C-alpha positions in Angstrom: -29.2 -6.4 9.0 -31.1 -9.0 11.1 -29.6 -12.1 12.5 -31.6 -14.2 10.0 -30.4 -12.0 7.1 -26.8 -12.3 8.2 -27.0 -16.1 8.3 -28.5 -16.2 4.8 -25.8 -13.9 3.5 -23.0 -15.9 5.1 -24.4 -19.1 3.5 -24.3 -17.7 0.0 -23.3 -20.6 -2.3 -19.6 -20.8 -3.4 -18.9 -20.0 -7.0 -19.1 -23.2 -9.1 -15.9 -24.9 -10.3 -13.5 -22.7 -8.3 -11.4 -23.5 -5.2 -12.5 -20.3 -3.4 -13.3 -19.2 0.1 -15.2 -16.3 1.4 -12.8 -14.3 3.6 -13.5 -11.6 6.1 -9.8 -10.7 6.7 -6.2 -11.9 6.5 -3.9 -10.2 8.9 -0.5 -10.6 10.6 -0.5 -10.3 14.4 0.5 -12.3 17.5 -1.4 -15.4 18.5 -3.5 -14.4 21.5 -4.4 -17.8 22.9 -3.9 -21.6 23.0 -0.5 -23.2 23.0 0.9 -21.0 20.3 0.3 -17.8 22.3 2.7 -15.0 21.6 4.0 -16.3 18.2 3.8 -14.1 15.1 0.9 -15.6 13.2 -1.1 -15.0 10.0 -4.8 -15.2 10.7 -7.2 -16.2 7.9 -10.7 -15.3 9.1 -13.4 -17.0 7.1 -16.9 -15.5 6.8 -20.0 -17.0 8.2 -21.1 -18.9 11.3 -24.2 -20.9 12.1 -23.9 -20.2 15.9 -24.8 -17.0 17.8 -22.9 -17.1 21.1 -24.1 -14.3 23.3 -20.5 -13.2 24.1 -19.2 -13.5 20.5 -16.4 -11.0 19.8 -16.2 -11.5 16.0 -19.8 -10.7 14.9 -18.4 -8.7 12.0 -17.4 -12.0 10.4 -21.0 -13.3 10.2 -21.6 -11.6 6.9 -19.9 -9.8 4.1 -16.4 -10.9 3.1 -14.9 -11.4 -0.3 -14.3 -14.5 -2.4 -10.6 -15.4 -2.7 -8.9 -18.2 -4.7 -7.2 -20.6 -2.2 -3.9 -20.2 -4.0 -4.2 -16.4 -3.6 -4.8 -16.9 0.1 -1.6 -19.0 0.3 0.3 -16.2 -1.6 -0.9 -13.6 0.9 0.1 -15.8 3.8 3.6 -16.3 2.4 4.0 -12.5 2.0 4.3 -12.2 5.8 7.1 -14.6 6.3 5.8 -16.4 9.3 5.8 -20.0 10.4 2.4 -20.1 12.1 -1.0 -19.8 10.4 -4.4 -19.8 12.2 -7.6 -20.4 10.3 -10.5 -19.0 12.2 -13.9 -17.3 11.8 -16.8 -17.1 12.3 -16.8 -20.9 11.9 -14.3 -21.8 9.2 -15.7 -25.4 8.8 -19.0 -23.9 7.6 -17.3 -23.5 4.3 -16.4 -27.0 3.0 -13.4 -25.9 1.0 -11.8 -24.8 4.3 -10.5 -28.4 4.4 -8.6 -27.8 1.1 -7.0 -24.7 2.5 -5.9 -26.5 5.7 -4.3 -29.2 3.7 -2.5 -26.8 1.4 -1.2 -24.8 4.3 0.2 -28.0 5.9 1.7 -29.1 2.6 3.5 -25.7 2.4 5.2 -26.4 5.7 3.3 -24.1 8.1 2.3 -24.8 11.7 -1.4 -24.7 11.2 -4.1 -24.3 13.8 -7.9 -24.3 13.3 -10.2 -22.4 15.7 -13.6 -24.2 15.5 -16.8 -24.0 17.5 -17.2 -27.7 18.2 -20.6 -27.7 16.5 -19.4 -29.0 13.1 -17.7 -32.3 12.3 -13.9 -32.3 12.6 -13.3 -35.9 11.6 -12.0 -35.0 8.1 -9.6 -32.1 9.2 -6.0 -32.8 8.1 -4.4 -34.6 11.1 -1.4 -32.2 10.8 -3.6 -29.3 11.9 -3.8 -28.4 15.6 -7.5 -28.2 16.4 -8.5 -25.6 19.0 -12.1 -26.7 19.5 -14.7 -25.0 21.7 -17.1 -26.8 23.9 -19.9 -24.3 24.5 -20.9 -23.8 28.1 -24.6 -22.9 28.9 -23.8 -19.2 29.2 -23.0 -19.1 25.5 -26.6 -19.8 24.6 -25.3 -22.5 22.2 -24.5 -25.5 24.4 -27.1 -27.6 22.7 -25.0 -27.3 19.5 -21.9 -29.2 21.0 -21.1 -32.1 18.7 -19.9 -34.6 21.3 -18.8 -37.1 18.7 -16.0 -34.7 17.8 -14.1 -35.7 21.0 -13.2 -39.1 19.4 -11.2 -37.2 16.7 -9.0 -35.1 19.1 -5.3 -35.8 19.4 -2.7 -34.9 22.0 -1.7 -31.9 19.9 -5.2 -30.5 19.9 -6.9 -28.3 22.5 -10.4 -28.0 23.9 -11.4 -24.5 25.0 -14.3 -23.7 27.3 -15.2 -20.1 27.6 -16.7 -19.4 31.1 -19.1 -16.5 31.9 -20.3 -17.5 35.4 -19.9 -20.0 38.3 -22.7 -22.1 36.6 -20.5 -22.3 33.5 -17.5 -23.3 35.6 -19.4 -26.0 37.3 -20.7 -27.3 33.9 -17.1 -27.3 32.6 -15.8 -29.2 35.6 -18.5 -31.9 35.1 -17.6 -32.2 31.4 -13.9 -32.3 32.2 -14.5 -35.3 34.5 -17.3 -37.1 32.5 -15.3 -37.1 29.2 -11.8 -37.4 30.7 -10.8 -34.4 28.6 -7.4 -33.8 30.1 -6.4 -37.3 29.1 -7.3 -36.6 25.5 -5.6 -33.2 25.0 -4.8 -29.8 26.6 -7.9 -28.2 28.1 -8.2 -24.4 28.2 -10.5 -22.5 30.6 -10.9 -18.8 29.6 -13.0 -16.1 31.2 -15.5 -14.2 29.1 -14.0 -10.7 28.8 -16.0 -8.3 31.1 -18.3 -11.0 32.5 -16.2 -12.8 35.1 -13.1 -11.7 36.9 -10.0 -13.5 35.5 -8.7 -13.8 39.1 -11.9 -15.4 40.2 -11.6 -18.1 37.5 -7.9 -18.6 38.4 -8.8 -19.0 42.1 -11.4 -21.6 41.3 -9.0 -23.6 39.1 -6.3 -23.5 41.9 -8.8 -24.4 44.6 -10.1 -27.4 42.7 -6.7 -28.5 41.5 -7.9 -28.8 37.9 -5.7 -30.3 35.2 -6.5 -27.4 32.9 -4.6 -24.4 31.5 -6.0 -21.0 32.4 -5.7 -18.5 29.7 -6.4 -14.8 29.0 -6.7 -13.6 25.5 -3.5 -11.7 24.8 -4.9 -9.8 21.9 -7.6 -8.2 24.1 -4.9 -7.0 26.5 -2.8 -5.5 23.7 -5.4 -4.2 21.3 -8.8 -4.3 23.1 -10.8 -6.2 20.5 -9.7 -4.1 17.5 -10.4 -6.0 14.2 -7.3 -7.1 12.4 -5.4 -8.1 15.6 
């Protein structure tokens, strides 16, 4: 399947009159990043993404998937007896009914996080949700898609994640950090692209420049090496 075909398939209209979402997978694992790292978490991975980051590690979520009623999704989440739920993708906000799912998960009492690319509007996301929002560095190939107006809708409980593949990406991230006073808005996460830059190198740069950011490695890659369903 070509990239164009995958985007078309991922954008298949939702069934009329139903509160449904197209889901790639729902699984129980450990949260691998952000401020909830290490907690048992149920992940709800929605299908489809309008971006094509060159280092993407979830390309299998671009197409396919199955339609699920939102209430059935909540029932599957409840089956795992966890307090944390992460709604991810793909790009979950590409499906408009994701907002309904987020609200219902919060209403059910879960600690809910949303992993989003930063390219789509987050202004209407339930304020109880912890947004983990990317800003795409040039090395992603998608930095032109950053929706900078989203910064106004970030709260102290939210996080901005910048995935870094090179020194050029790091320099770009430092400039953005200063220009937008990101660390005053919320937690900022710098993460190395797996296999592209040495984690130690990125850590050394952060220490040398005394940045007000949190270095992170993706725990799930260390434990399960990118296997789907973890």
